C-alpha positions, -999 to +999 in steps of 0.1 A: +713-344+389+723-309+399+734-300+364+702-313+348+682-286+365+705-259+353+706-272+317+668-275+317+665-238+328+689-227+301+671-248+274+637-234+285+651-198+280+664-208+246+630-222+237+614-190+248+638-169+226+631-191+196+594-189+201+594-152+203+616-150+172+590-169+154+562-147+167+581-116+157+586-130+123+549-134+119+544-099+131+569-085+106+553-105+077+519-091+087+533-056+088+546-059+053+513-072+041+495-042+058+520-019+041+511-031+006+474-032+014+473+003+029+491+017-001+467+000-026+436+011-008+444+047+000+460+055-034+432+038-054+405+057-035+423+090-042+421+100-005+458+108-002+488+109-025+510+079-030+539+093-010+517+099+021+502+063+018+537+049+017+547+070+048+516+059+068+522+023+059+559+024+069+550+039+102+525+012+109+551-015+099+577+001+122+552+002+151+545-034+147+582-043+147+587-023+179+558-042+196+573-075+184+608-065+197+594-055+230+576-088+234+608-107+227+629-088+252+601-087+278+593-124+278+629-135+277+637-111+306+608-125+326+619-161+319+655-152+329+644-135+361+624-165+371+653-188+363+677-167+383+654-164+412+650-202+413+688-207+411+695-182+438+669-197+461+683-232+457+719-219+462+709-203+494+692-235+506+722-255+497+745-231+516+723-232+546+724-270+547+761-273+540+780-241+548+814-259+541+803-263+504+795-225+501+824-218+477+815-247+453+778-237+454+787-201+447+809-211+417+781-232+402+756-205+409+775-178+391+781-202+361+744-209+358+735-172+362+759-164+333+742-189+310+708-176+319+718-140+313+734-150+280+700-162+267+684-128+277+712-110+258+706-131+228+670-121+229+680-085+231+702-089+200+673-106+181+651-076+191+677-052+178+680-071+145+642-070+141+641-033+145+671-023+123+675-051+098+640-063+089 
């Protein structure tokens, strides 16, 4: 029963990361559509040159990628912080109730915290990929 809670917290973090990846994918697709639309509108109207329209559209797309990456990291970090806080609180309660089991509780706590932090690091990697690869 103890392990089920830790696994549930880790899976919840993974689901958050996957959901944010989907959200950023939608944002990036929208940015590319805006890029083409801005180029077509501004160049056709003769307001600015084609090169300037391309630069403006690229800056807009990059800004939307940055916002999406920030959302991914921010939400994953919030989820990880909540999960870590819950795990630490329960470990402290367990140690207070059974001081003789403190070493076993501490070992399980550290293992759980490592898994939670791993999910947050995965979110950071996804954000970096969004910014530099897409």
